[in-house]
N, C-alpha and C positions, 0 to 999 in steps of 0.2 A: 790450670793456667797454660796458655800457649807457651812453648819453649822460646818463642820469639818476642814475647811481651816485654816492652820496655826497651828493646833494642832499636837503634836507628836502622832505617832501611838502606840497603846497599845501593849507592848511587852508581850511575853509568854515564858514559860520555855521549852515547848515541842511543837512539830508540832501540829497544830490544826487538828481537824477531817477533813480528806480530803473531799472536795465537789466533787461529781461526778454526772453524769447524772442520775444514779440510785437513788440517794437521791432526785434529782429534780423530778423524776417521782412519788415519793411517796407523793408529796405535792403540785405541781403546776398544774393548768389547764388553759392553754390559747392556742388559735389557732394562726396560722400564720397571718390571717387577723386581729386578735386582736392586734398582734404586730404592723402591719403596721399602724393601726389606733389608737394605744395606748389605746384601750378599749377592754373589753372582749366581745365575741360574746354574744348576748342575745338570750335566748330561747333554747340554746343547751346544757346547763349544767344541770346535775341532781341536784335536790334540796338538796340531801344529799349524801355523799359518805361514805359507810360503813367501819368501821375499826375493825370489830370483826372477829373472826375465821370463822364464818358461811358465811361471805361475803354478797353480796346483789343479790337477784334474780330479774332480770329485767323482766323476763317473765317465764311462766310456760308452760308445755306441753299442747297441744290442741288436743282433740280427733278428729279423722278423718283426721289428717294431719301427714305427716312424720316429726317427731321431731328430730332435731339435736342439741346436747348440745355444748355450747362454754364457755370456761373460759378465763378470762383475769385479769390483775391487775387493780387497781381502780383509776389510775390517771384520773382526771376528763376530760381532753382533749381527752384522749384515749377512755374513755367511751362514750363521745359525738360522736367521730368518728365512734366507733363500732356500736352504736345504730342507727346512720344514715345509715350505711351499711345494717343493718338488715331491717330497714324500706324499703329501696329501693329494696333489694333482695326479700323480701316477696311480695311486690307489683308486681314484675315481675314473681314470682313463688308462686302463691297462695296455691299450694298443699304442700309447704314446710314451716316449722316453726323452727326458731332458738331459742332455750331455752338458754338465756344468763345469766351468773352469773359472778360477778367480786369480787376480793378479794384484801386486802392490799398486797403490793409487797412481803413482807417477808412471809406472809401467803401463797400466791400463790406458792412461791418457795418450801416451805415445803409440801404443799398440793399435788403438782404434783408428788413429790417423793413417798409420802405415797399412793396416789391414783393409781399410776402405779403398785406399789407392790400389792395392794389390788384388782387390776383389776376393779376399779370403777371410772376411770377417765373420763372426758368429751370426747365427740367425736372429738372436735376441741379444741386446746389450743393456746392461743397467748403467745409464748415463746420469751425470749431474745435469740438471735442467739447463743451466747456463751454456753447456756445450751443445745442446740439442739444436738450437736455432741455426747454427752454421751448417750442421749436417743436413738439416731440412732445406736450407737455402741452396745447397748443392745437389738436391734431388736424390739423396742417398737413403732416405727413410720412407717406409711404407706408411700410407695414411691410415689412421685408426678407423676401423669399421664403425659405421654409424650405430650398429647394434650392440656395441660393447657396453658393459655396465648396465644392461637392461634397456639400452637405447638412450640417445641424446647424451653422450658422455660429457659434452661441454657443460652440462648443467649439474653433473654429479660431483664435480671437484671444485675446490676453491679457485677463483680466478688467479690469485697470486701463484698458486701451484701450477696452473696450466700455462701461464704466460709464455715461457720459453719453449714450450712444446707446440705452440700455435704459430702458424705462418699463413698470412693472407686468408684468415678465416678457417683454415683447415688444421686438424689436430694430427701431430706426428709422433705422439708418445703418450704414455699414461703415468702420471706421477704417483709415487707412494706417499710422499711426505709434504708437509707444509713447513718450509725451511725459513722460519722467522728468527730474527735476532732482536726484535723489539718485543715489548709487552711485559717483560718480567725483570726483576732485580733480585740478586742474591742479597739476603739481609740477615745480619747477625743480631738476634734479639738480645743476647747477653751483653754485647758491647753497647747496644742502644740503651738498655736500661741503666747501665753504668754511667751513661752520659745524661740520664734524666729523661730519655725519650721513651714513653710508655707505649705509643702506637706507631706503626709504620707510616711514613709520609703518604698522604693521599692527594697532594697538590704539588705543582712544580715548585712553588715557593717553599713548601715544607721540605721537599727533597733537598733543595739547595741549603736551607737552614740546617737540616740534619747532617748534610755532608760537611758543613763547616764545624758543627759541634763535635762531630765524630773524628775530625782530623786532629792529630796530636803531633807535637814536636818536643824534642828534648831541650835541655838548657842551652845547647849550642845551635838550636834552630833546625836540627835534623829531624826529618819526618820519622815518627815511630808508628803511626797508624794512619791509613788512608781513609778519608771519610766516604768518598764515592768514587770507586775505581771505574773509569769508563774510557780510558785512553788507549784501549786496544784498537787494532786496525779496523775490525768490523764495526765496533761500537761507534767510533768517530764518524764513519760514513753513514751508517744506518740511523744514528741519532740526528745527524744533519738533515738527511732526506726526510725523516719523519717530522722534524720541526717545520720544514718548508710546507709540507702537506697540511699540517695542523693549522698553519697560518692562512690556509686557503690558496697557497701558491702551487707552482709546478716547477720541478727542476729540469724538465725537458723544454727546449725552445719550441717555437711555433711550428718548425719543420718536423718535429717528432724524432729527430735524429741527433741533434747536437744538444749540449746542456746549456742551461741559462742560470747562472749563479749571480747575475747582476740585478735581478728583480728585488724590490723592497723586501719581499718575504725571505728570499735567500740570504740577503745581506744581514737582515735582523737575526735570522736563525743562526748564521755563522758567528756573528758577533756575540750572541748570547751563549752559544756553545763554547767558544774559546774563552769567554769570561769565567767559565767554571774553573779554569786553571789560572788565568791572569788576574782575576779580581777576587773570586770567592775561594780559590786555592783549595779545592776539595780533592784534587789529584794532580799529579805531575809526572810526566814520563821520565824525568831525571831522578825521581825518588827511589826507583827500584828497577832491578834487571829482569824480574819475572813479569808474567802477563797478569792483568787484573784478576783473572779467575783464580790463579794459583795464590795470589796474595790474599784473596778472601779465604780460601781453604787453609791457609797457614795462620789465620787469625790476625793478619796484618791489615786487612781492609774490612771496614764495617759494612759496606755495601759495594756491590759490583754489578755493572750492567752487562748482561750477556743473554743469549738465547737459551731456551729451556733445555737444549741438549747438554748444556754445561753441568746441569745437576747430575746427570749420569756420569760424566767425566770426573766430577769432583768426588762423588761417592766412591768411585773406583780407585782414584789416586790417593784419597785421604779418608779411608774407611773409618778412622777413629774420630773424625771431626763431626760433632753433633750440633753445633750452634748455628743452624741454618734454617732459614725460611725462604721461600721463593714468593715474593710479593708482586702485586700488580704495579707496573710502571705508571706513575702519574702522568696525565696528559700535560703537555707543555703549553698548549693554547686550546681554549674551548673545553669541551667535556668528553671528547672522543679521541682516543689514541690512534690517529691515522698513521700508517707506516708503509714502507716499501719492503718487499722481500724477493729474494731470488727463488726461482723454481728449483726444487730439490731433486732428489734421486727418483728415478723411475725407469720404465722400460720403453725401448724403441725396437723396431723390427727392420731388418735389412730388406730394402725394396727389391733387391736382385735375387733373393732366395726363391726357390721354386714355390709355385702357388700353393701346393699342398702343404709345404713346410710353413709358409706364411700363415695359412689358415690355422695350423696347429699352434704356431707361436702366439697368435692372437687369442686362441682358446686358453692358453696358459696365462697370458696377461689378464684376460677377462676373469679367469678363476681367481687370480690374486687380488683383483679389484672388488670381489664380493665382500660385503661388510664383515662376515665372519672370518674370512681369511686376512683381510686388510688389518683387522684388529690384532690378530696374532702377529702379523709382520711388524706392525708398529710397536707392539709390546717388546718383541725380541730385539728390534733394532734401536730402541730408545728414540723414536721419532714421533713427531706430531702428525696425525693423519691428514692426508690431502682430501680424503673422502668426506664430503659435507655431512653425510649421515652419521659419522662417528663423533661429531662435536657433542660434548657432554655425555659421551657414552658411559654408562654406569660401570661396565667392567673395566674400561680403561682408567676411570677415576678411582676405582677400588684398588687397582694394582699400582697406580701412579697418581696419587692425589694432587701432586703439584701441577698436573696438566690443567687443573681448573683455571690457572692464571692464563696460559696461552689460549685456552678455549674461549676465554672472555673477549679476546681481541681479533679472532680469526676473520670475522666479517669486515673488519676495517682495513685489511691489508690490500695492497695492490702489487702487481708484478713490478719489479724495479725497472724493467725495460731492457732493451738491447744495448748493453754497455760496451759491446765489442770486445775489449780486452779487460776482463774483470780485475786482474792483478794491477794493471797500470792505472785504471780508473781509481781504485782504492788507494794506491800508493800516492798519486798526486794529491788527494785530499789529506792523507796522513801527513805528507811532507809539508803541506800548507799549514796544517794545524801546529806542527812542531815549530815552524818558522814564527808563528804568532807567539807560541809559548816561550820561545827563546828571545823574543823581542827583536827578531830580525826583520819582521814586516808587521804592519798593522793589519787587522782582520780583513779590511776591504781589499787592500793590495794583494794579500795572500790568496783570497778566494778568487780574485780576478785572474791571477796567474794560474791557479788550478783550473779554472774554466778554459783558459787559453790552451793549456797543455792537454787537457782531456779532449777538447774539440780537434786539436791537431792529431791526436791519436786516432780519433774516430775517422777523420778524413783519410788518414793513412790506411786504415783497415778497409774503408770503402773502396779506395783506389780511384784511378782516373775515371 
């Protein structure tokens, strides 16, 4: 029995700090095979991960070789994946040497901006896809060679993964991962059976009904178990956008730049999403101070909506917790789970590097994009592959069986679009959701205000 069973959940006065994959990247290091076996890989993690502004230099230039510099963030599983790629690449290309340095996530974000201004940035950088668009717009990135990935790289990777790397029909980077937050739900079969639910929900109505049956309160009305935890920052936004798409709508206005949340599809989607807390009461941000993911792994949430990366995080943080399945997220409308996704981590090359260095840099990026190497990188970094060829890959499924769930929805995703300021975009929707939950605004008024604030932010970012 969970040590928290029967206790009321600790209330809070304001929304907890939203948990996101970016916070996860700053602190967790596990690979997919570690998740499958519930143990960390041995021998692949650095002995220490730097947290200072200078970062950690894994290697230094070598005389007599062509040196290519590479920067990344310091998540241990990513570092392990990256260093494995360097080892394999240099064994195959002894005349080339990758000078690798990694930094804390926030330091890397600042350093990239400053280094590009000062023209002393690394030859290759591992960037989050959402960042890439702005660097490409400012002509700072080299265009991907048409010969990469065996030719026609635009066709080799999933469109949702490529979106932020593409500008005016040209490709300015190569993604490693398909960074989806939809498609799967953490599911506790033990709690479900105790509530008389023998099979996971397969329709939206079944999901809502299960969420209600699995929500429990004590004699004083305090929540002791969350039925369907979905009120994290990412889940609120991505669920809303997915619902619009499943209704046949679009959240972008006709100009392709501003958002449109006043369409019938958007208003219905928003009303139905907020009713999960106001009418069906399957979750509530005031019930607990943790994020939905941690509530699930503490045994206090029977179901939780989160991207597949959270399985790795949960197994690392709660290694003794075993009552977990990762089930397919039921479609909200129709029979296809359409969704929007940000483009995830991948490589870009500095356009001002010497031609010889740029050629070597792309050779390394091309090497990592080969299916045999991409498979290793995704396994070590606990990510879903951006490479189409690895969908339903037998080795990936053997080492990480839960990938079967996201693999089933990859063709139905689209790039979320150029949101300009990701944090503000998500925050405006989160705040609108809270205002409905607390009874401060009705759903239509709240989403109308969110639309206004997001479009003002977009106009500010575009400038005069």
